[in-house]
C-alpha positions as CSV (number, residue, x, y, z in Angstrom):
1,M,72.3,115.1,254.3
2,P,74.7,112.1,254.1
3,V,74.7,110.6,257.6
4,I,74.8,107.2,259.2
5,E,72.7,106.7,262.3
6,A,74.8,104.6,264.7
7,L,74.4,103.2,268.1
8,A,77.9,102.7,269.6
9,G,77.4,101.0,272.9
10,P,75.6,103.4,275.1
11,L,76.3,106.3,272.8
12,K,73.7,107.5,270.3
13,L,75.6,109.1,267.4
14,K,74.7,110.6,264.0
15,V,77.9,110.2,262.0
16,W,78.5,112.6,259.2
17,L,80.3,111.0,256.3
18,N,83.6,112.6,255.4
19,S,82.4,114.8,252.5
20,H,79.7,116.3,254.6
21,A,81.9,116.7,257.6
22,S,84.6,118.3,255.6
23,V,82.3,120.9,254.1
24,I,80.9,121.9,257.5
25,L,84.2,121.7,259.4
26,N,86.2,123.5,256.7
27,S,83.8,126.4,256.9
28,W,84.2,126.4,260.7
29,L,88.0,126.1,260.6
30,K,88.4,129.0,258.1
31,K,87.1,131.5,260.7
32,T,87.3,129.6,264.0
33,L,89.5,129.5,267.0
34,F,89.7,126.7,269.4
35,E,89.1,127.3,273.1
36,W,88.8,125.3,276.3
37,H,88.7,125.8,280.0
38,E,92.2,125.3,281.4
39,V,91.2,123.5,284.5
40,K,89.2,121.0,282.4
41,N,92.3,120.6,280.2
42,L,94.5,119.8,283.2
43,E,92.0,117.3,284.4
44,N,91.8,115.7,280.9
45,I,95.6,115.4,280.8
46,E,95.6,113.7,284.2
47,N,92.7,111.4,283.4
48,H,93.3,110.6,279.7
49,G,96.9,111.6,279.0
50,V,95.8,114.0,276.2
51,S,96.0,117.8,276.2
52,F,93.4,119.9,274.4
53,Y,96.2,121.5,272.5
54,E,97.1,118.0,271.1
55,A,93.5,117.3,270.5
56,Q,93.3,120.0,267.9
57,Y,95.3,117.8,265.5
58,A,92.3,115.5,265.1
59,F,90.5,118.3,263.2
60,L,93.4,118.6,260.7
61,D,93.1,114.9,259.6
62,E,91.6,114.9,256.1
63,N,89.8,111.6,257.0
64,R,88.4,112.9,260.3
65,V,84.9,111.8,261.1
66,I,82.4,114.2,262.8
67,A,79.5,112.7,264.8
68,E,76.7,114.5,266.6
69,D,76.3,113.3,270.1
70,L,72.5,112.7,270.2
71,A,72.5,111.6,273.8
72,H,74.0,114.8,275.2
73,S,72.8,117.5,272.9
74,Q,69.6,118.7,274.7
75,E,70.8,122.2,275.6
76,E,73.4,122.7,272.8
77,L,74.7,120.6,270.0
78,R,77.6,118.5,271.0
79,Y,79.9,116.6,268.7
80,F,82.7,114.1,268.5
81,C,85.7,114.4,266.1
82,F,87.5,111.2,265.4
83,G,90.9,111.9,263.8
84,L,94.6,111.1,263.8
85,N,96.9,112.6,266.3
86,K,99.9,114.8,265.4
87,D,102.3,111.9,264.5
88,R,99.4,109.9,262.9
89,S,100.1,107.0,265.3
90,G,96.6,106.9,266.9
91,V,93.0,108.0,266.5
92,L,91.9,110.7,269.0
93,T,88.3,111.1,270.1
94,V,87.6,114.8,270.8
95,R,84.4,116.0,272.4
96,F,83.4,119.5,271.4
97,T,80.7,122.1,270.8
98,Y,80.6,125.0,268.4
99,R,79.8,128.1,270.3
100,S,80.0,131.8,269.3
101,G,82.2,131.1,266.3
102,R,84.6,128.9,268.3
103,I,85.2,125.2,268.6
104,R,85.2,124.6,272.4
105,I,86.9,121.3,273.3
106,Y,85.7,119.7,276.6
107,G,87.1,116.2,276.4
108,A,89.7,114.2,274.5
109,G,91.3,110.8,274.6
110,Y,92.2,107.6,272.8
111,W,89.0,105.5,272.8
112,R,88.5,102.1,271.2
113,K,85.0,102.9,270.0
114,G,86.2,106.1,268.4
115,R,89.0,104.3,266.6
116,G,86.4,101.7,265.4
117,I,84.1,104.5,264.1
118,Y,87.0,106.1,262.3
119,E,88.2,102.8,260.7
120,Q,84.7,101.9,259.6
121,A,84.0,105.3,258.1
122,N,87.4,105.2,256.3
123,S,87.1,101.4,255.3
124,I,90.2,100.5,257.2
125,H,90.4,96.8,258.2
C-alpha cells in the first residue's frame, strides 16, 4: 500500500499517496453521504470559521491527501482530508471518520501543518 509514515508535530499520521487515496475515497464517494452533528458544526464555525458544509469541498479536490490519524484511532479509524476549499484559495484540513457508509465530519479548519502536508504530497513549493 503506498503510504508515507509521517510525524507532523505531535500528530502521528499515515499519509496515503494521491493514487491510493483516490481509489479508496472515490469508492466511498460513489455511495456515500456526508453527515455531522449540527451542534459540533456550529461550534466549529465559531472556533475555526469553517462550516462542515464548506468542508465537503476538500473531498472534491483531485489532489486531496488522505491521512489516517494514528494518534486518535483506537476505537474507530479516524482520518484527515487535506484539500482545496470551494474557491481554491486555501487548503482545508478536515477531520472525519467513515461510519455506516457515511463520511462523518467532526472538525475542519485552515491549518498550516495541513497545508504543508498537502503541498509536500503535491510537490508544491
